[in-house]
N, C-alpha and C positions, 0 to 999 in steps of 0.2 A: 504493501499500501504507500509506503514512504517515497519509495524509488517511482513510483507512478506519480506521484503529485510531484517530486523533484522533474521529471520528466516534462511532466505539462508546464510547469512553469519554466523551465528551460527551451520548451516549444514556443512559448507565449514570448519570452523575451526575445527570442529569433523573429519571429513574427512582426513585434513592435518595432525591433531595430529595422529590420528591411522596411517598413512602413514610412518611418522617421527617416531614414535615408532616403527612400525614393522622391520624398515630398520635400526635405530640406536641403539635401547636397545635390537634387541635380541641377541647381545652379552652377555649381563646380563641375558639372560634366564637361571639360576640355577634352581636348584631343591630347593624347599623352603618349610619350615615346612607347615603343612596344618593344619587349625584350624578354626572354625567359629566364627563368630562376631555379637556383638550386637550393633547397631549404633545408639546414639541418637543426633537427630538433631534440631536446632533451626533458622529460618530465616525468610523472608519476600515474600509474594507471589505478583504476578502483578508488580516485579520491574521495566517492561518497560510501564507499563500500565497507565491508567489517575484515578487510582483509591486511595485511602488513605492506600495503601499499609499494609493489613492486616498480622500479624506474624503467622507463622506457626510450628508448632512442630511436629516431627515425632519420630517414633523408627522402626528399621527396624533388621531381621537376615538376615544374609549372611550366607550360608551354605556352606560346605567344595566344593571345585572345582571337576570339573569332565572336562574330555578331548573332546574338542570341535573339530571344525574343523581348520586344517592347525596346530594342536598341541596346539591352544590355549586352557588353562585352565577357562572355563566360570564358573562362582560364582551365582549360584540361590540365588534368595533373596524374601522375602517377605517382606512388608511393609504397615505402616498406616500413615497418616499423617491428622492433623486436624488444621484448621486455626482458629484464634479468632471470625471470622466473620460468623462461622458455617460450611464453606464448610470442606470438608471432602474427602480422598483420600485412598483407600487399593488399595495395586499394587502387582504384581510380576515384575521382571526383571532378566535379566542376565548381568553380569560385569565381565570384567577383569582387573586385578591388572598388571599394567607395572611399574616396579622397576626400578629408576632412579639408584639406589644404594639401600644399609641398610636402608635407612631414608626416602625415597622420594618415592611416591609413587601416579602415577597418574590412574584413575579408571574411564574408559567410562561403559556407560550403556544405555540398552535401555528395556523397558517393556511395559506392559498395566494393567491398571485395573478399578477401579469404582468411579467413580467420582460423589459427591453430590452437587450441586451449591449452592451459598448462594447468599444475595442480591445483593451484589458488582459483583461476580465473576460468569459468566454464560459462560460456554464452549461448550455449543450447541449439548451437548450427555453425557449420562451416562458413556459409555466407551470412555475412553483416554489413549493416549497414550504417554508415556515418555521419553525422551532421555537426558542424559547429561554425563557431567565429576566432577570430585572430585578431587582435588590436597590433599596429605594429607602428613603429618609428622609422621612416625613411630616410636616409642620410642623404648629403648631396651627391654622394659617388651611386647613388642607386641601391645600397645595401640596405638592409631591414634588421633590425631587432624587436622582438615581439614575444607578447603572449598568447597563448590560445586555449580553449576551452573545447573539448569534443564531447557529444554522447555516443556511443558504439552499440547497437541492440540488432536482432536478426528482426526486427519488425512484426514480430507475431507469424511468422511462417514456420517456425518451430512451437511446439506445447511450451518448450521451457524458453523462456525469454528474458533475464536477468538484468541485461544491461549493464553498463559500465560507464563511468567518468575517466576523462584523460584530460590533464594539464601539463602544458607543456610551454618551456621557453624556445623560440626560434630565432636562429640566426639565417637570413638571405643573401646570398649572394646574386648578382645579375649575371647573366650571359649574354654581353653585349655585342654585336657582329661589330667589326670594325671596316 
């Protein structure tokens, strides 16, 4: 019951953030330089669970964006993460960068992947969905440092669907064509 409430609160915050960004930041939607990004992450799995909080490390590649619905630029991403307790996750998702200004970026994402359980983390299915928010500072050289929170769940495609939350710090390195 508690995890369901937390998930609903997380989903509501994600939806409210999206509405806020669409209505208030659209004025800042100028043409931006396109580049790919290598994102390195480190954090903790199960931040709201009753486990000993395994550390998690990840690497993802963010491609150049493409035109999505309603003029949104969608960023396809592939990634992999591993926890020190043996859990592993490979995934693909779509992201969108909302710029508050030249320095601050909020990036919601949604995707799916394959999850390999550990002794402490059993998510109920090999196929897991991931939704999240990343808030980052973008330096002049286009590198970013940020914090992200993700919810992972099988979305009810299996009878056992405990889900888990992940908190990470991220460091992004741009891949700029010369």
